[in-house]
C-alpha positions in Angstrom: 49.6 104.9 53.8 47.6 106.8 56.4 44.0 107.2 55.4 41.7 109.9 56.7 38.2 111.0 56.2 36.3 114.0 57.5 32.6 115.1 57.9 33.7 118.5 56.8 33.7 118.9 52.9 36.4 121.5 53.1 38.7 119.3 55.1 37.9 116.2 53.0 39.0 118.0 49.8 42.4 118.5 51.3 42.5 115.0 52.8 41.8 113.7 49.3 44.8 115.6 48.1 46.9 114.2 50.9 45.7 110.6 50.1 47.0 111.0 46.6 50.5 111.7 47.6 53.2 109.0 47.1 56.9 109.3 48.0 59.3 108.6 45.1 60.8 105.1 45.5 64.1 105.2 47.4 63.9 108.8 48.6 65.4 109.3 52.0 66.5 112.4 53.9 65.1 115.7 55.0 65.6 117.7 51.9 62.0 117.7 50.8 60.6 118.8 54.2 63.3 121.4 54.6 62.5 122.9 51.2 58.8 122.8 52.0 59.3 124.5 55.3 61.5 127.1 53.7 58.7 128.1 51.3 56.4 128.5 54.3 58.9 130.8 56.1 60.8 128.2 58.2 58.2 127.9 60.9 60.2 125.1 62.6 62.7 127.8 63.6 60.1 129.8 65.4 58.4 127.2 67.6 58.0 127.4 71.4 60.4 125.1 73.3 60.0 121.6 72.0 60.2 118.2 73.6 61.0 115.6 70.9 60.3 112.0 71.6 61.4 108.8 69.6 61.0 105.1 70.4 59.4 101.9 69.2 56.9 101.6 72.0 55.9 104.1 74.7 56.8 107.3 72.8 53.1 108.3 72.5 52.5 107.6 76.2 55.6 109.6 77.1 54.2 112.5 75.0 50.9 112.2 76.8 52.6 112.5 80.2 54.7 115.5 79.0 51.6 117.3 77.8 49.7 116.5 81.0 52.6 117.6 83.2 53.1 120.9 81.3 49.3 121.6 81.2 49.1 120.9 85.0 51.7 123.6 85.4 49.4 126.1 83.6 51.3 125.9 80.3 49.8 126.3 76.9 51.0 123.2 74.9 51.1 122.4 71.2 51.2 118.7 70.4 51.7 116.6 67.3 51.3 112.9 67.4 50.5 110.1 65.0 48.7 108.3 63.7 45.2 109.6 64.3 42.6 107.2 65.6 39.3 108.6 64.4 39.8 112.1 63.0 42.9 113.6 61.3 42.5 116.6 63.6 44.0 114.5 66.5 47.4 114.9 64.9 47.5 118.6 65.5 46.6 119.9 69.0 47.0 123.7 69.2 47.4 125.3 72.7 45.5 122.4 74.2 42.7 122.0 71.7 42.3 119.9 68.6 42.7 122.0 65.5 39.3 123.1 64.1 38.0 121.9 60.8 38.0 125.4 59.4 41.5 126.1 60.4 42.7 122.6 59.3 41.2 123.0 55.8 42.9 126.3 55.2 46.2 125.1 56.7 46.4 121.9 54.6 45.6 123.8 51.5 48.4 126.3 52.1 50.9 123.6 52.7 49.8 121.4 49.8 49.8 124.4 47.4 53.3 125.4 48.5 54.8 121.9 48.0 52.8 120.5 45.0 56.0 120.2 42.9 58.1 118.6 45.7 56.3 115.2 45.9 56.1 115.5 49.7 54.7 112.5 51.8 51.5 112.4 53.8 53.6 112.8 57.0 55.8 115.6 55.7 52.7 117.7 54.8 51.2 116.9 58.2 54.3 118.0 60.1 54.8 121.1 57.9 51.1 122.1 58.7 51.6 121.4 62.4 54.8 123.4 62.6 53.2 126.3 60.6 50.3 126.5 63.0 52.5 126.1 66.1 54.7 129.0 65.0 51.6 131.2 64.5 49.8 130.5 67.8 51.4 131.5 71.0 52.2 128.7 73.5 54.7 127.8 76.2 55.9 124.5 74.9 55.5 121.9 72.1 55.5 118.1 72.4 56.6 116.5 69.2 56.3 112.7 68.6 58.6 111.1 66.0 56.6 109.3 63.3 59.0 106.7 62.1 62.6 106.1 63.2 64.2 109.4 63.9 67.2 110.1 61.7 65.1 110.7 58.6 61.8 111.5 60.2 60.2 114.8 59.1 60.1 116.0 62.7 63.9 115.9 62.8 64.2 119.3 61.3 64.0 120.7 64.8 67.3 122.4 65.4 67.5 123.0 69.1 64.6 121.4 71.1 64.5 121.8 74.9 65.0 118.1 75.3 65.0 114.9 73.2 63.9 111.5 74.6 64.1 107.9 73.5 61.5 105.5 74.9 61.5 101.6 74.7 63.2 100.0 71.7 61.9 97.0 69.7 61.8 95.6 66.2 59.2 97.3 64.0 59.0 98.9 60.6 61.8 96.5 59.4 61.4 97.4 55.8 62.4 101.0 56.5 64.5 100.9 59.7 66.5 97.8 58.9 67.1 98.5 55.2 70.7 97.7 54.2 72.9 100.8 54.4 76.7 101.0 54.6 78.0 102.3 57.8 75.0 101.3 60.0 74.9 98.5 62.6 74.2 94.9 61.5 72.5 93.8 64.7 68.8 94.7 64.4 68.1 96.3 67.8 71.4 98.3 67.5 70.3 99.5 64.1 66.9 100.6 65.6 68.8 102.5 68.3 71.0 104.1 65.7 68.0 105.4 63.8 66.2 106.6 67.0 69.3 108.3 68.2 69.4 110.3 65.0 67.3 113.0 66.8 70.3 113.9 69.1 71.2 117.6 68.8 74.3 119.6 70.0 74.1 120.8 73.5 70.5 119.4 74.0 69.7 116.8 76.7 69.2 113.3 75.2 67.2 111.5 77.9 66.8 107.7 77.5 65.8 104.5 79.1 68.3 101.7 79.7 68.9 99.2 76.9 71.1 96.1 76.1 74.8 96.7 75.3 74.6 97.1 71.5 71.8 99.7 71.5 73.5 101.5 74.4 76.7 101.8 72.5 74.9 103.2 69.5 73.1 105.9 71.6 76.4 106.8 73.4 78.1 107.1 70.0 75.4 109.4 68.7 75.6 111.6 71.8 79.3 111.9 71.5 79.2 112.6 67.8 76.6 115.4 68.2 77.8 116.6 71.6 74.3 116.0 73.0 74.0 115.8 76.8 73.2 112.1 77.4 71.1 111.3 80.5 70.5 107.5 80.5 68.4 105.6 83.0 70.5 103.5 85.4 73.4 105.9 85.2 72.1 109.5 85.3 68.6 108.9 86.6 66.5 106.0 87.8 63.0 105.2 88.8 61.1 102.2 90.3 57.4 101.5 90.9 57.0 100.5 94.6 54.3 100.4 97.2 55.1 104.0 98.0 54.6 105.1 94.4 57.0 106.0 91.6 60.3 106.5 93.3 62.5 108.7 91.1 66.0 110.0 91.6 68.7 111.9 89.7 71.5 114.3 90.5 68.9 117.0 91.4 67.4 114.9 94.1 64.7 112.2 94.8 61.0 112.3 94.4 58.1 110.0 95.3 55.5 110.5 92.7 52.1 108.7 92.2 51.8 105.7 90.0 50.2 106.4 86.7 46.5 106.1 86.2 47.1 104.7 82.7 47.0 100.9 83.0 49.9 98.6 82.1 53.2 97.5 83.7 55.1 99.7 81.2 53.5 103.0 82.2 55.7 103.8 85.2 58.7 103.7 82.9 57.0 106.0 80.3 56.0 108.4 83.1 59.5 108.4 84.5 61.0 109.2 81.1 58.8 112.2 80.8 59.8 113.3 84.3 63.5 112.9 83.4 63.1 114.9 80.2 61.6 117.8 82.1 64.2 117.7 84.9 67.2 117.5 82.6 66.4 120.6 80.7 66.5 124.3 81.8 64.3 126.0 79.2 60.8 125.4 80.6 60.3 125.5 84.4 57.9 123.1 86.0 56.8 122.5 89.6 57.2 119.1 91.2 53.5 119.2 92.0 52.7 119.4 88.3 54.8 116.3 87.6 52.6 114.4 90.0 49.4 115.8 88.7 50.4 115.0 85.1 51.1 111.4 86.0 47.6 111.1 87.6 45.7 112.9 84.8 47.4 111.7 81.5 45.2 110.0 79.0 46.3 108.1 75.9 43.5 106.4 73.9 43.8 102.9 72.5 46.8 102.0 74.5 45.6 99.4 76.9 42.4 101.4 77.3 39.4 99.9 79.0 36.4 100.9 77.0 33.4 102.5 78.6 30.0 100.9 78.3 28.7 101.9 74.9 26.8 100.9 71.8 29.5 98.5 70.6 30.4 96.6 73.7 27.4 97.0 76.0 28.5 96.5 79.6 31.1 93.8 78.8 34.7 94.3 80.0 36.6 95.1 76.8 40.2 96.4 76.5 41.6 98.1 73.4 45.2 98.3 72.3 46.7 99.4 69.1 50.0 97.5 69.7 51.2 95.4 66.8 54.8 94.3 67.4 56.5 91.7 69.7 57.3 94.3 72.4 53.6 95.3 72.6 52.8 91.6 72.7 55.0 91.2 75.8 53.4 94.2 77.5 49.9 92.8 76.9 51.0 89.4 78.1 52.2 90.9 81.3 48.9 92.7 81.8 46.8 89.6 81.2 49.2 87.1 82.8 46.8 86.0 85.5 43.6 86.2 83.4 41.9 84.3 80.6 40.9 86.6 77.7 39.1 86.5 74.4 41.3 88.1 71.7 39.8 89.9 68.7 42.7 90.7 66.4 43.2 92.6 63.2 46.7 93.3 61.8 48.1 95.0 58.8 49.7 92.6 56.2 53.1 94.1 56.8 53.2 93.2 60.5 54.2 89.9 62.1 51.0 87.9 62.7 52.5 86.1 65.7 53.7 89.3 67.4 50.7 89.4 69.9 49.5 85.8 69.8 52.9 84.4 70.7 53.3 86.2 74.0 49.6 86.0 74.9 49.2 82.3 74.1 49.0 81.2 77.7 46.1 83.6 78.4 44.0 83.1 75.4 40.5 81.7 75.7 39.8 82.2 72.0 41.1 84.2 69.0 38.9 85.8 66.4 40.5 87.5 63.4 38.8 90.5 61.8 39.7 92.8 58.8 41.4 96.2 59.3 39.0 98.5 57.5 40.4 100.2 54.3 43.8 98.4 54.7 45.5 95.3 53.6 45.4 92.9 56.5 46.4 89.3 57.5 43.8 86.6 56.7 42.6 84.3 59.4 45.0 81.5 58.5 48.0 83.7 59.2 47.3 83.6 62.9 47.5 79.8 63.2 45.2 76.9 63.9 42.0 77.3 66.0 41.5 80.9 65.0 38.0 81.8 63.9 37.0 84.7 61.7 34.4 87.4 61.7 33.3 90.1 59.2 34.0 92.9 61.6 34.4 93.7 65.3 30.6 93.9 66.1 30.1 90.4 64.6 33.2 89.1 66.5 31.9 90.4 69.8 28.4 89.0 69.2 29.8 85.5 68.6 31.7 85.3 71.8 30.3 83.4 74.7 28.8 85.3 77.6 31.2 83.7 80.0 32.3 86.8 82.0 35.8 86.7 80.6 37.3 90.0 79.4 37.9 90.8 75.7 41.0 92.3 74.2 40.7 94.0 70.8 44.2 94.6 69.5 46.7 94.5 66.5 46.3 97.8 64.8 45.7 101.5 65.7 43.6 101.7 62.6 41.3 99.0 63.9 41.4 100.7 67.3 40.1 103.9 65.8 37.2 102.1 64.2 36.4 100.5 67.6 36.4 103.9 69.3 34.1 105.4 66.7 31.7 102.5 66.9 31.6 102.7 70.7 31.1 106.5 70.7 34.4 107.3 72.4 35.9 110.0 70.1 39.4 111.1 71.2 39.4 114.8 72.2 
């Protein structure tokens, strides 16, 4: 369940209605969202050109690069991503600006009223609201992040996006994405690839990274079945971070682009995927200079973000990351490979408690477990021996020694949102 609160009474009334929704057990498919959109005039058929991005890790960063590149080119861009960190409004960015409280309250009321007998989910209502507003407000492009999986995700009603992309694959959301189903792959990562590749569309570029053999075969099969135009890294395009910058090449030529300002060893790959998506479509034009500027200017809160000095952290070096699966753990381990770090961790009860601690073990100076506010979370004992507990992040930080070592707060985007709020760094 995604929880949301607002300081606006009008918005909170609609968020309370959203919070009361529950999906009927076992319901899969796109019938409910399609029926809801039909009642709203099928706004998903009237969107500006859309860039649709799936993946286990990196899809949000890829969306951030796409938005930054398109805006650097002077384009007006609609964006929908999830989850929000501090305010629900973050999920719906209209022509470059977070949706206003006044507009959001009216929009959610309209969608909830239209679908009150359909038992839509929190996410289905959110996507219907986003698409309804995106169809009403002129823009040059949309950037659409898949919420969960791809095949049955509410965003997959898009009929002919400008391009589809698949970022890094990993094991996450096992209850939903690995549920037994006849005709689907048995090997877990191949099944994940099968679900993500469900966003492929006839005649539309399907731009991907490179993957192991099983997932690659599933993506190739999806592209063949749907007649999508597959462009896979290592075969149709490639990129490498070097001393010169991000060296990119495809059949259209070679580029030397700047390395991303966003920290992390994975970010050149995410930036390159965004570049490849834009270069393999012919619906929205974009200058090479805008690709470079977008790589430099992209921002993506709570993804290996160094917090600014503020009321929560003072002047200490504190990093924040919402990652919660083994792939995220490996990324964090690579970033902190040559450092000692104090870890403050809070994880939802349905996540693997060793997902971050395992990969990071060689860098950990201490581990402190904290609750994830308003959610079911792992108790301290789940993280193993030697882990201490604190009532919340402020108490955890106050108890750490003043030894000059950096601090990493990680394990949940919900926890990350609370940290940003407490430190006065509201996502805009």
